[in-house]
PDB file of N, CA, C and O in Angstrom:
ATOM      1  N   GLY A   1    -134.049  38.099 -30.006  1.00  0.00           N
ATOM      2  CA  GLY A   1    -133.984  37.696 -31.421  1.00  0.00           C
ATOM      3  C   GLY A   1    -134.070  36.339 -31.688  1.00  0.00           C
ATOM      4  O   GLY A   1    -134.074  35.571 -30.726  1.00  0.00           O
ATOM      5  N   SER A   2    -134.138  35.911 -32.791  1.00  0.00           N
ATOM      6  CA  SER A   2    -133.923  34.648 -33.212  1.00  0.00           C
ATOM      7  C   SER A   2    -132.710  34.462 -34.252  1.00  0.00           C
ATOM      8  O   SER A   2    -132.531  35.252 -35.179  1.00  0.00           O
ATOM      9  N   TYR A   3    -131.992  33.474 -34.041  1.00  0.00           N
ATOM     10  CA  TYR A   3    -130.702  33.433 -34.875  1.00  0.00           C
ATOM     11  C   TYR A   3    -130.595  31.845 -35.194  1.00  0.00           C
ATOM     12  O   TYR A   3    -130.907  31.000 -34.354  1.00  0.00           O
ATOM     13  N   ILE A   4    -130.108  31.513 -36.534  1.00  0.00           N
ATOM     14  CA  ILE A   4    -130.154  30.109 -37.118  1.00  0.00           C
ATOM     15  C   ILE A   4    -128.550  30.328 -37.773  1.00  0.00           C
ATOM     16  O   ILE A   4    -128.148  31.164 -38.582  1.00  0.00           O
ATOM     17  N   LEU A   5    -127.829  29.214 -37.068  1.00  0.00           N
ATOM     18  CA  LEU A   5    -126.628  29.000 -37.385  1.00  0.00           C
ATOM     19  C   LEU A   5    -126.725  28.168 -38.947  1.00  0.00           C
ATOM     20  O   LEU A   5    -127.411  27.150 -39.026  1.00  0.00           O
ATOM     21  N   VAL A   6    -126.053  28.648 -40.031  1.00  0.00           N
ATOM     22  CA  VAL A   6    -126.253  28.297 -41.405  1.00  0.00           C
ATOM     23  C   VAL A   6    -124.663  27.222 -41.417  1.00  0.00           C
ATOM     24  O   VAL A   6    -124.745  26.320 -42.250  1.00  0.00           O
ATOM     25  N   SER A   7    -123.735  27.238 -40.864  1.00  0.00           N
ATOM     26  CA  SER A   7    -122.664  26.654 -41.167  1.00  0.00           C
ATOM     27  C   SER A   7    -121.764  26.283 -39.579  1.00  0.00           C
ATOM     28  O   SER A   7    -122.084  26.678 -38.457  1.00  0.00           O
ATOM     29  N   ASP A   8    -120.832  25.598 -39.876  1.00  0.00           N
ATOM     30  CA  ASP A   8    -120.178  24.983 -38.601  1.00  0.00           C
ATOM     31  C   ASP A   8    -119.180  26.167 -38.068  1.00  0.00           C
ATOM     32  O   ASP A   8    -118.551  26.716 -38.973  1.00  0.00           O
ATOM     33  N   ILE A   9    -118.947  26.624 -36.808  1.00  0.00           N
ATOM     34  CA  ILE A   9    -118.179  27.626 -36.303  1.00  0.00           C
ATOM     35  C   ILE A   9    -116.913  27.018 -35.934  1.00  0.00           C
ATOM     36  O   ILE A   9    -117.044  25.970 -35.301  1.00  0.00           O
ATOM     37  N   ASP A  10    -115.751  27.385 -36.153  1.00  0.00           N
ATOM     38  CA  ASP A  10    -114.469  26.812 -35.526  1.00  0.00           C
ATOM     39  C   ASP A  10    -113.466  27.845 -34.992  1.00  0.00           C
ATOM     40  O   ASP A  10    -112.694  28.544 -35.649  1.00  0.00           O
ATOM     41  N   LEU A  11    -113.643  27.794 -33.622  1.00  0.00           N
ATOM     42  CA  LEU A  11    -113.029  28.523 -32.731  1.00  0.00           C
ATOM     43  C   LEU A  11    -111.720  28.403 -32.412  1.00  0.00           C
ATOM     44  O   LEU A  11    -111.316  29.117 -31.495  1.00  0.00           O
ATOM     45  N   TYR A  12    -110.825  27.543 -33.042  1.00  0.00           N
ATOM     46  CA  TYR A  12    -109.333  26.866 -33.134  1.00  0.00           C
ATOM     47  C   TYR A  12    -108.459  28.526 -32.890  1.00  0.00           C
ATOM     48  O   TYR A  12    -108.437  29.420 -33.737  1.00  0.00           O
ATOM     49  N   GLY A  13    -107.961  28.568 -31.847  1.00  0.00           N
ATOM     50  CA  GLY A  13    -107.013  29.711 -31.704  1.00  0.00           C
ATOM     51  C   GLY A  13    -107.433  31.149 -31.368  1.00  0.00           C
ATOM     52  O   GLY A  13    -106.699  32.131 -31.261  1.00  0.00           O
ATOM     53  N   VAL A  14    -109.098  31.054 -31.188  1.00  0.00           N
ATOM     54  CA  VAL A  14    -109.472  32.180 -30.808  1.00  0.00           C
ATOM     55  C   VAL A  14    -110.205  32.546 -29.382  1.00  0.00           C
ATOM     56  O   VAL A  14    -110.969  31.881 -28.682  1.00  0.00           O
ATOM     57  N   LYS A  15    -109.851  33.416 -29.284  1.00  0.00           N
ATOM     58  CA  LYS A  15    -110.217  34.038 -27.471  1.00  0.00           C
ATOM     59  C   LYS A  15    -111.833  34.312 -27.882  1.00  0.00           C
ATOM     60  O   LYS A  15    -112.225  35.132 -28.714  1.00  0.00           O
ATOM     61  N   PHE A  16    -112.604  33.464 -27.126  1.00  0.00           N
ATOM     62  CA  PHE A  16    -114.018  33.721 -27.037  1.00  0.00           C
ATOM     63  C   PHE A  16    -114.609  34.151 -25.811  1.00  0.00           C
ATOM     64  O   PHE A  16    -114.680  33.541 -24.744  1.00  0.00           O
ATOM     65  N   ASP A  17    -115.067  35.410 -26.146  1.00  0.00           N
ATOM     66  CA  ASP A  17    -115.629  36.116 -24.740  1.00  0.00           C
ATOM     67  C   ASP A  17    -117.037  35.782 -24.680  1.00  0.00           C
ATOM     68  O   ASP A  17    -117.877  36.233 -25.459  1.00  0.00           O
ATOM     69  N   LEU A  18    -117.324  34.784 -23.504  1.00  0.00           N
ATOM     70  CA  LEU A  18    -118.947  34.573 -23.212  1.00  0.00           C
ATOM     71  C   LEU A  18    -119.910  35.356 -23.453  1.00  0.00           C
ATOM     72  O   LEU A  18    -119.910  36.560 -23.199  1.00  0.00           O
ATOM     73  N   ILE A  19    -120.593  34.878 -23.842  1.00  0.00           N
ATOM     74  CA  ILE A  19    -121.801  35.813 -24.032  1.00  0.00           C
ATOM     75  C   ILE A  19    -122.777  36.058 -22.539  1.00  0.00           C
ATOM     76  O   ILE A  19    -123.323  35.167 -21.888  1.00  0.00           O
ATOM     77  N   ASP A  20    -122.786  37.418 -22.279  1.00  0.00           N
ATOM     78  CA  ASP A  20    -123.348  37.581 -20.915  1.00  0.00           C
ATOM     79  C   ASP A  20    -124.602  37.152 -20.509  1.00  0.00           C
ATOM     80  O   ASP A  20    -124.728  36.485 -19.482  1.00  0.00           O
ATOM     81  N   SER A  21    -125.669  37.507 -21.300  1.00  0.00           N
ATOM     82  CA  SER A  21    -127.099  37.197 -21.008  1.00  0.00           C
ATOM     83  C   SER A  21    -127.674  36.948 -22.492  1.00  0.00           C
ATOM     84  O   SER A  21    -127.371  37.661 -23.448  1.00  0.00           O
ATOM     85  N   PHE A  22    -128.559  35.823 -22.559  1.00  0.00           N
ATOM     86  CA  PHE A  22    -129.098  35.765 -23.930  1.00  0.00           C
ATOM     87  C   PHE A  22    -130.393  35.394 -23.900  1.00  0.00           C
ATOM     88  O   PHE A  22    -130.739  34.358 -23.332  1.00  0.00           O
ATOM     89  N   TYR A  23    -131.335  36.292 -24.576  1.00  0.00           N
ATOM     90  CA  TYR A  23    -132.875  36.079 -24.537  1.00  0.00           C
ATOM     91  C   TYR A  23    -133.208  35.923 -25.881  1.00  0.00           C
ATOM     92  O   TYR A  23    -132.770  36.703 -26.727  1.00  0.00           O
ATOM     93  N   GLY A  24    -133.980  34.941 -26.172  1.00  0.00           N
ATOM     94  CA  GLY A  24    -134.602  34.697 -27.683  1.00  0.00           C
ATOM     95  C   GLY A  24    -134.216  33.069 -27.949  1.00  0.00           C
ATOM     96  O   GLY A  24    -134.151  32.203 -27.076  1.00  0.00           O
ATOM     97  N   LEU A  25    -134.022  32.931 -29.128  1.00  0.00           N
ATOM     98  CA  LEU A  25    -133.781  31.621 -29.945  1.00  0.00           C
ATOM     99  C   LEU A  25    -132.727  31.589 -30.602  1.00  0.00           C
ATOM    100  O   LEU A  25    -132.448  32.378 -31.506  1.00  0.00           O
ATOM    101  N   PHE A  26    -131.869  30.449 -30.115  1.00  0.00           N
ATOM    102  CA  PHE A  26    -130.571  30.197 -31.007  1.00  0.00           C
ATOM    103  C   PHE A  26    -130.718  28.736 -31.375  1.00  0.00           C
ATOM    104  O   PHE A  26    -130.681  27.794 -30.584  1.00  0.00           O
ATOM    105  N   ASP A  27    -130.940  28.661 -33.065  1.00  0.00           N
ATOM    106  CA  ASP A  27    -131.338  27.086 -33.442  1.00  0.00           C
ATOM    107  C   ASP A  27    -129.783  26.877 -34.371  1.00  0.00           C
ATOM    108  O   ASP A  27    -129.487  27.344 -35.471  1.00  0.00           O
ATOM    109  N   GLY A  28    -129.105  26.136 -33.594  1.00  0.00           N
ATOM    110  CA  GLY A  28    -127.722  25.721 -34.360  1.00  0.00           C
ATOM    111  C   GLY A  28    -127.955  24.773 -35.658  1.00  0.00           C
ATOM    112  O   GLY A  28    -127.025  24.463 -36.402  1.00  0.00           O
ATOM    113  N   ASN A  29    -129.293  24.349 -35.850  1.00  0.00           N
ATOM    114  CA  ASN A  29    -129.712  23.755 -37.359  1.00  0.00           C
ATOM    115  C   ASN A  29    -128.921  22.620 -37.551  1.00  0.00           C
ATOM    116  O   ASN A  29    -128.611  22.237 -38.679  1.00  0.00           O
ATOM    117  N   GLY A  30    -128.532  21.988 -36.398  1.00  0.00           N
ATOM    118  CA  GLY A  30    -127.652  20.569 -36.441  1.00  0.00           C
ATOM    119  C   GLY A  30    -126.355  20.995 -36.897  1.00  0.00           C
ATOM    120  O   GLY A  30    -125.834  20.105 -37.568  1.00  0.00           O
ATOM    121  N   HIS A  31    -125.632  22.033 -36.782  1.00  0.00           N
ATOM    122  CA  HIS A  31    -124.396  22.594 -37.040  1.00  0.00           C
ATOM    123  C   HIS A  31    -123.503  22.301 -35.858  1.00  0.00           C
ATOM    124  O   HIS A  31    -123.963  21.797 -34.834  1.00  0.00           O
ATOM    125  N   SER A  32    -122.075  22.652 -36.011  1.00  0.00           N
ATOM    126  CA  SER A  32    -121.223  22.455 -34.805  1.00  0.00           C
ATOM    127  C   SER A  32    -120.470  23.786 -34.303  1.00  0.00           C
ATOM    128  O   SER A  32    -120.234  24.659 -35.138  1.00  0.00           O
ATOM    129  N   ILE A  33    -120.136  23.942 -33.136  1.00  0.00           N
ATOM    130  CA  ILE A  33    -119.139  24.913 -32.798  1.00  0.00           C
ATOM    131  C   ILE A  33    -118.128  24.160 -32.369  1.00  0.00           C
ATOM    132  O   ILE A  33    -118.293  23.348 -31.458  1.00  0.00           O
ATOM    133  N   ASN A  34    -116.930  24.343 -32.987  1.00  0.00           N
ATOM    134  CA  ASN A  34    -115.488  23.300 -32.899  1.00  0.00           C
ATOM    135  C   ASN A  34    -114.493  24.182 -32.019  1.00  0.00           C
ATOM    136  O   ASN A  34    -114.433  25.410 -31.955  1.00  0.00           O
ATOM    137  N   ASN A  35    -113.827  23.346 -31.445  1.00  0.00           N
ATOM    138  CA  ASN A  35    -112.489  23.810 -30.886  1.00  0.00           C
ATOM    139  C   ASN A  35    -112.959  25.012 -29.722  1.00  0.00           C
ATOM    140  O   ASN A  35    -112.253  25.995 -29.497  1.00  0.00           O
ATOM    141  N   PHE A  36    -114.022  24.803 -29.162  1.00  0.00           N
ATOM    142  CA  PHE A  36    -114.439  25.824 -28.089  1.00  0.00           C
ATOM    143  C   PHE A  36    -113.681  25.505 -26.841  1.00  0.00           C
ATOM    144  O   PHE A  36    -113.653  24.326 -26.487  1.00  0.00           O
ATOM    145  N   THR A  37    -113.104  26.349 -26.181  1.00  0.00           N
ATOM    146  CA  THR A  37    -112.425  26.485 -24.914  1.00  0.00           C
ATOM    147  C   THR A  37    -112.978  27.979 -24.218  1.00  0.00           C
ATOM    148  O   THR A  37    -112.938  29.097 -24.730  1.00  0.00           O
ATOM    149  N   GLU A  38    -113.554  27.533 -22.737  1.00  0.00           N
ATOM    150  CA  GLU A  38    -114.260  28.480 -22.099  1.00  0.00           C
ATOM    151  C   GLU A  38    -112.769  29.112 -21.467  1.00  0.00           C
ATOM    152  O   GLU A  38    -111.761  28.524 -21.075  1.00  0.00           O
ATOM    153  N   THR A  39    -113.125  30.645 -21.559  1.00  0.00           N
ATOM    154  CA  THR A  39    -112.071  31.291 -21.317  1.00  0.00           C
ATOM    155  C   THR A  39    -112.223  32.195 -20.044  1.00  0.00           C
ATOM    156  O   THR A  39    -111.386  33.019 -19.675  1.00  0.00           O
ATOM    157  N   ASP A  40    -113.492  31.903 -19.389  1.00  0.00           N
ATOM    158  CA  ASP A  40    -113.887  32.926 -18.115  1.00  0.00           C
ATOM    159  C   ASP A  40    -113.233  32.669 -16.813  1.00  0.00           C
ATOM    160  O   ASP A  40    -113.244  33.552 -15.956  1.00  0.00           O
ATOM    161  N   GLY A  41    -112.707  31.614 -16.614  1.00  0.00           N
ATOM    162  CA  GLY A  41    -112.125  31.100 -15.479  1.00  0.00           C
ATOM    163  C   GLY A  41    -113.040  30.152 -14.748  1.00  0.00           C
ATOM    164  O   GLY A  41    -112.728  29.860 -13.594  1.00  0.00           O
ATOM    165  N   GLY A  42    -114.063  29.667 -15.243  1.00  0.00           N
ATOM    166  CA  GLY A  42    -114.805  28.529 -14.777  1.00  0.00           C
ATOM    167  C   GLY A  42    -116.133  29.132 -13.962  1.00  0.00           C
ATOM    168  O   GLY A  42    -116.743  28.480 -13.115  1.00  0.00           O
ATOM    169  N   THR A  43    -116.459  30.445 -14.353  1.00  0.00           N
ATOM    170  CA  THR A  43    -117.829  31.076 -13.706  1.00  0.00           C
ATOM    171  C   THR A  43    -118.924  30.857 -14.438  1.00  0.00           C
ATOM    172  O   THR A  43    -120.019  31.149 -13.958  1.00  0.00           O
ATOM    173  N   SER A  44    -118.818  30.282 -15.784  1.00  0.00           N
ATOM    174  CA  SER A  44    -119.909  30.314 -16.802  1.00  0.00           C
ATOM    175  C   SER A  44    -120.733  29.084 -16.291  1.00  0.00           C
ATOM    176  O   SER A  44    -120.175  28.040 -15.952  1.00  0.00           O
ATOM    177  N   LYS A  45    -122.167  29.269 -16.251  1.00  0.00           N
ATOM    178  CA  LYS A  45    -123.346  28.716 -15.995  1.00  0.00           C
ATOM    179  C   LYS A  45    -123.807  27.713 -17.012  1.00  0.00           C
ATOM    180  O   LYS A  45    -124.332  26.682 -16.593  1.00  0.00           O
ATOM    181  N   TYR A  46    -123.648  27.932 -18.502  1.00  0.00           N
ATOM    182  CA  TYR A  46    -124.200  27.272 -19.239  1.00  0.00           C
ATOM    183  C   TYR A  46    -122.939  27.041 -20.309  1.00  0.00           C
ATOM    184  O   TYR A  46    -123.359  26.927 -21.460  1.00  0.00           O
ATOM    185  N   GLY A  47    -121.519  26.947 -20.191  1.00  0.00           N
ATOM    186  CA  GLY A  47    -120.541  26.837 -21.072  1.00  0.00           C
ATOM    187  C   GLY A  47    -120.148  27.938 -21.885  1.00  0.00           C
ATOM    188  O   GLY A  47    -119.002  28.387 -21.900  1.00  0.00           O
ATOM    189  N   PHE A  48    -121.261  28.447 -22.679  1.00  0.00           N
ATOM    190  CA  PHE A  48    -120.650  29.737 -23.705  1.00  0.00           C
ATOM    191  C   PHE A  48    -121.816  30.815 -23.356  1.00  0.00           C
ATOM    192  O   PHE A  48    -121.842  31.806 -24.085  1.00  0.00           O
ATOM    193  N   ILE A  49    -122.731  30.732 -22.373  1.00  0.00           N
ATOM    194  CA  ILE A  49    -123.564  31.727 -22.159  1.00  0.00           C
ATOM    195  C   ILE A  49    -123.594  31.494 -20.773  1.00  0.00           C
ATOM    196  O   ILE A  49    -123.698  30.371 -20.279  1.00  0.00           O
ATOM    197  N   THR A  50    -123.478  32.838 -19.965  1.00  0.00           N
ATOM    198  CA  THR A  50    -123.398  33.307 -18.518  1.00  0.00           C
ATOM    199  C   THR A  50    -124.541  32.909 -18.052  1.00  0.00           C
ATOM    200  O   THR A  50    -124.682  31.974 -17.264  1.00  0.00           O
ATOM    201  N   TYR A  51    -125.734  33.841 -18.677  1.00  0.00           N
ATOM    202  CA  TYR A  51    -127.098  33.693 -18.048  1.00  0.00           C
ATOM    203  C   TYR A  51    -128.057  33.474 -19.299  1.00  0.00           C
ATOM    204  O   TYR A  51    -128.232  34.381 -20.112  1.00  0.00           O
ATOM    205  N   ASN A  52    -128.641  32.291 -19.413  1.00  0.00           N
ATOM    206  CA  ASN A  52    -129.398  31.844 -20.667  1.00  0.00           C
ATOM    207  C   ASN A  52    -131.004  32.058 -20.223  1.00  0.00           C
ATOM    208  O   ASN A  52    -131.536  31.257 -19.455  1.00  0.00           O
ATOM    209  N   TYR A  53    -131.637  33.061 -20.703  1.00  0.00           N
ATOM    210  CA  TYR A  53    -133.072  33.295 -20.357  1.00  0.00           C
ATOM    211  C   TYR A  53    -133.861  32.815 -21.724  1.00  0.00           C
ATOM    212  O   TYR A  53    -135.090  32.884 -21.748  1.00  0.00           O
ATOM    213  N   GLY A  54    -133.259  32.417 -22.648  1.00  0.00           N
ATOM    214  CA  GLY A  54    -133.672  31.937 -23.855  1.00  0.00           C
ATOM    215  C   GLY A  54    -133.706  30.334 -23.989  1.00  0.00           C
ATOM    216  O   GLY A  54    -133.781  29.472 -23.113  1.00  0.00           O
ATOM    217  N   THR A  55    -133.616  30.222 -25.550  1.00  0.00           N
ATOM    218  CA  THR A  55    -133.916  28.715 -26.150  1.00  0.00           C
ATOM    219  C   THR A  55    -132.571  28.672 -26.819  1.00  0.00           C
ATOM    220  O   THR A  55    -132.360  29.592 -27.609  1.00  0.00           O
ATOM    221  N   VAL A  56    -131.553  27.715 -26.642  1.00  0.00           N
ATOM    222  CA  VAL A  56    -130.572  26.950 -27.392  1.00  0.00           C
ATOM    223  C   VAL A  56    -131.000  25.795 -28.011  1.00  0.00           C
ATOM    224  O   VAL A  56    -131.344  25.004 -27.132  1.00  0.00           O
ATOM    225  N   GLN A  57    -131.164  25.248 -29.301  1.00  0.00           N
ATOM    226  CA  GLN A  57    -131.396  24.002 -29.534  1.00  0.00           C
ATOM    227  C   GLN A  57    -130.670  23.668 -30.749  1.00  0.00           C
ATOM    228  O   GLN A  57    -130.097  24.545 -31.395  1.00  0.00           O
ATOM    229  N   ASN A  58    -130.664  22.517 -31.072  1.00  0.00           N
ATOM    230  CA  ASN A  58    -129.932  21.776 -32.153  1.00  0.00           C
ATOM    231  C   ASN A  58    -128.519  22.162 -32.428  1.00  0.00           C
ATOM    232  O   ASN A  58    -128.114  22.448 -33.554  1.00  0.00           O
ATOM    233  N   LEU A  59    -127.844  22.157 -31.437  1.00  0.00           N
ATOM    234  CA  LEU A  59    -126.539  22.651 -31.754  1.00  0.00           C
ATOM    235  C   LEU A  59    -125.428  21.764 -30.945  1.00  0.00           C
ATOM    236  O   LEU A  59    -125.623  21.505 -29.757  1.00  0.00           O
ATOM    237  N   ASN A  60    -124.147  21.264 -31.688  1.00  0.00           N
ATOM    238  CA  ASN A  60    -123.492  20.684 -31.350  1.00  0.00           C
ATOM    239  C   ASN A  60    -121.831  21.046 -30.814  1.00  0.00           C
ATOM    240  O   ASN A  60    -121.326  22.039 -31.336  1.00  0.00           O
ATOM    241  N   PHE A  61    -121.200  20.465 -30.052  1.00  0.00           N
ATOM    242  CA  PHE A  61    -120.152  21.055 -29.893  1.00  0.00           C
ATOM    243  C   PHE A  61    -119.043  19.827 -30.079  1.00  0.00           C
ATOM    244  O   PHE A  61    -119.198  18.703 -29.602  1.00  0.00           O
ATOM    245  N   LYS A  62    -117.942  20.237 -30.829  1.00  0.00           N
ATOM    246  CA  LYS A  62    -116.823  19.283 -30.946  1.00  0.00           C
ATOM    247  C   LYS A  62    -115.716  19.880 -30.595  1.00  0.00           C
ATOM    248  O   LYS A  62    -115.327  20.991 -30.953  1.00  0.00           O
ATOM    249  N   ASN A  63    -115.041  18.886 -29.658  1.00  0.00           N
ATOM    250  CA  ASN A  63    -113.605  19.371 -29.056  1.00  0.00           C
ATOM    251  C   ASN A  63    -113.895  20.475 -28.247  1.00  0.00           C
ATOM    252  O   ASN A  63    -113.210  21.491 -28.364  1.00  0.00           O
ATOM    253  N   ALA A  64    -114.835  20.417 -27.423  1.00  0.00           N
ATOM    254  CA  ALA A  64    -114.931  21.471 -26.265  1.00  0.00           C
ATOM    255  C   ALA A  64    -114.181  21.253 -25.060  1.00  0.00           C
ATOM    256  O   ALA A  64    -113.910  20.088 -24.768  1.00  0.00           O
ATOM    257  N   ASN A  65    -113.768  22.270 -24.247  1.00  0.00           N
ATOM    258  CA  ASN A  65    -113.454  22.470 -23.166  1.00  0.00           C
ATOM    259  C   ASN A  65    -113.792  23.302 -22.409  1.00  0.00           C
ATOM    260  O   ASN A  65    -113.428  24.477 -22.411  1.00  0.00           O
ATOM    261  N   VAL A  66    -114.696  22.662 -21.511  1.00  0.00           N
ATOM    262  CA  VAL A  66    -115.380  23.629 -20.680  1.00  0.00           C
ATOM    263  C   VAL A  66    -115.292  23.026 -19.127  1.00  0.00           C
ATOM    264  O   VAL A  66    -115.531  21.861 -18.808  1.00  0.00           O
ATOM    265  N   ASN A  67    -114.889  24.115 -18.240  1.00  0.00           N
ATOM    266  CA  ASN A  67    -114.968  23.878 -16.745  1.00  0.00           C
ATOM    267  C   ASN A  67    -115.807  24.303 -16.097  1.00  0.00           C
ATOM    268  O   ASN A  67    -115.751  25.518 -15.910  1.00  0.00           O
ATOM    269  N   PHE A  68    -116.938  23.552 -15.468  1.00  0.00           N
ATOM    270  CA  PHE A  68    -118.028  24.084 -14.604  1.00  0.00           C
ATOM    271  C   PHE A  68    -117.238  24.084 -12.969  1.00  0.00           C
ATOM    272  O   PHE A  68    -116.468  23.193 -12.608  1.00  0.00           O
ATOM    273  N   VAL A  69    -117.555  25.053 -12.281  1.00  0.00           N
ATOM    274  CA  VAL A  69    -117.880  25.290 -11.040  1.00  0.00           C
ATOM    275  C   VAL A  69    -119.006  25.544 -10.425  1.00  0.00           C
ATOM    276  O   VAL A  69    -119.729  26.534 -10.536  1.00  0.00           O
ATOM    277  N   PHE A  70    -119.167  24.312  -9.562  1.00  0.00           N
ATOM    278  CA  PHE A  70    -120.504  24.112  -8.597  1.00  0.00           C
ATOM    279  C   PHE A  70    -120.543  24.835  -7.040  1.00  0.00           C
ATOM    280  O   PHE A  70    -119.812  24.540  -6.094  1.00  0.00           O
ATOM    281  N   PHE A  71    -121.345  25.605  -7.064  1.00  0.00           N
ATOM    282  CA  PHE A  71    -121.296  26.301  -5.542  1.00  0.00           C
ATOM    283  C   PHE A  71    -122.497  25.647  -4.749  1.00  0.00           C
ATOM    284  O   PHE A  71    -122.714  25.969  -3.581  1.00  0.00           O
TER     285      PHE A  71
END
């Protein structure tokens, strides 16, 4: 599917479960995801999507905390 963000998202105090797989288009439309903290223990490959087979564009992150584990 295709998705367009129409306003900023504030995840302060929210436990965000990562999106396992994403196919399609996610257009942030210049908006931001704020206060994002990765909660999967460092196994995510793209920060908030585990496996991205689509396109994420025009998206900003503010006050993000993401831990990457390189194998």
